[in-house]
N, C-alpha and C positions, 0 to 999 in steps of 0.2 A: 513444601517438601522438594527441595532442589535436587536431590539425588536421583530422581526419576528422569530418564532421558527426554521424555516428552516435555517436561518442565523446562529443560535447557532449550529445546526447539522453540517452545513458545516464548521464552525470554529473548532468543535471537530474533524471532519475528517482531517482538516489541521494539528491540533496538533498531532493526532495519527499517521498520515503518516510521519510527521516530526520526530517523535520519532524513526521511523524505521532506521534512520541513526546511532543510538547509541545503539540499542539493538541487541542481538544475535537472529538469525532467526532459524537456524538449527544446530544441533550438529551431526557430522558424526563420526562413529566408523568404521575405516577400520582396518583389521588385520595388526598388527605391526605399525600402524600409528594412530594418533588422529588428527582430523581436526575439527576446529570450523568454520562454514561458516557464515559469516555476509556480504552478498552481497551488503548491503546498505551503508556500511561504507567504500567505495572505494576498499576494499580488504578483503580477508579472510586469516587467518594465518593457515598454516599447520605445525604441529610439528611432525617431523620425528625423531624417536629415533634410532640411529645406533651405536651399540657398547657402549651404555651408554652415548652417547654424543648427547644431543638434539639440533636440528637445527630448525630454524624458517624460512619459506619461505613465501614471500608475493606475492600473485597473484592478479592482478587487474581484476575487474569484472565491466566494465563500463556500459554495457547495462541495467542491473537491477538498477544501481544507477541513470542513466539518466531517466529511466522510473519512478522511485520514485520521482525524482525532478519534472517531468512533472505532476505527480499525485498531489503532494503537492502544486505546483504552481497553478494548475487548480482549486483545492479546494479553495484556497485563492482568486483567481480571480473571481470565481463564486459567492462569497459572495456579491460582489459589483455590480452584474448585477440585482439587485432587481427591477429595473424599466422595465427590458426586461425579463418578465417571461418565454417566450417561448425559448429564447436563454439560460437562466439559466437552464431550464429543459433539453435542449439538452446537455449542458456542464456537467450536473450531469450524464446523460446517458453515455457520453463518458468517464467520470471519473470512473464509475462503470465497464465499459468494460476494461479500462486500469488496474484497480485493479484486476480484474479476470485474466487478462493476466499476471500480476505480480506474482500472486499466482502460476499460471501454470508454469511460467518461473523459479521461485525458486525451485519448485518441480522437474522440468526436470533437472536443474543444479545439484541438490542434487543427483538425481538418476544416472546421468552420472558420477559423481565423485565416488559414492559408488559402482556402478555396483552391480552384484548379491551377492558379497561376504561380503559387509559391511552392517551396520545398520545405519539408520538416525533417530534422535529424533527431534520432533518439539519443538522449544523453544517458549517463550512468544511472541517474535516479529513476529512470523509467523501468529498469530491470529489477529494482528493489521490491515492488509489489509481486512480481513473478517469483522472486526468491522467497518472499514471505508466504506465497501460496504453497511452494514446495515444502518449506519448513513446517507450516501448519499441517500439511498432509502427512508429513513424517510424524508429527505429534499425534495425529489421529490414529495412525497405525500403532503407535505405542499405547494409546488409550484402549484401543480395541484388544490388544494383547493382554493388558491388565484386566479388562472385563472378562476375557476368556479364561484367564488364570483364576479369577475369583469364582467364576461359575464352575470350574473343575474342582475347586476346593469344596464348594457346596455339594457337589455330587459325591465326594468321598465321605462326607459326614453321614 
């Protein structure tokens, strides 16, 4: 039922979290090494320059990728729970908690790679889980309004 506004918010959350697979999240600057961290695209590449000969190493980061798959799938699945508003509300809450966990996980991973000697810069993709949290919260507000409207109709009968 796409005419409900919360369904549009959930669909936008699905699109935005899906884009995380293709966008850079954090750029790391380590002394004598340059690292671009994209934990949502299965791996991040590390470019090490040794004696003028650049090498590229691929390191897998499965946990953040699996977490993003769960978040994206949950946002898509929640759209179709429009007949069960309480379950839809709970799924939105779980999705918000998972997105907060994803932001914390990526920050911890970047800090562990950089340590105190390096610098990390936030890229555009890092803002997408935060935008997803806001959109899911707006969807929750719409679901709560639907629940209150349904309860008021039950009182009138």
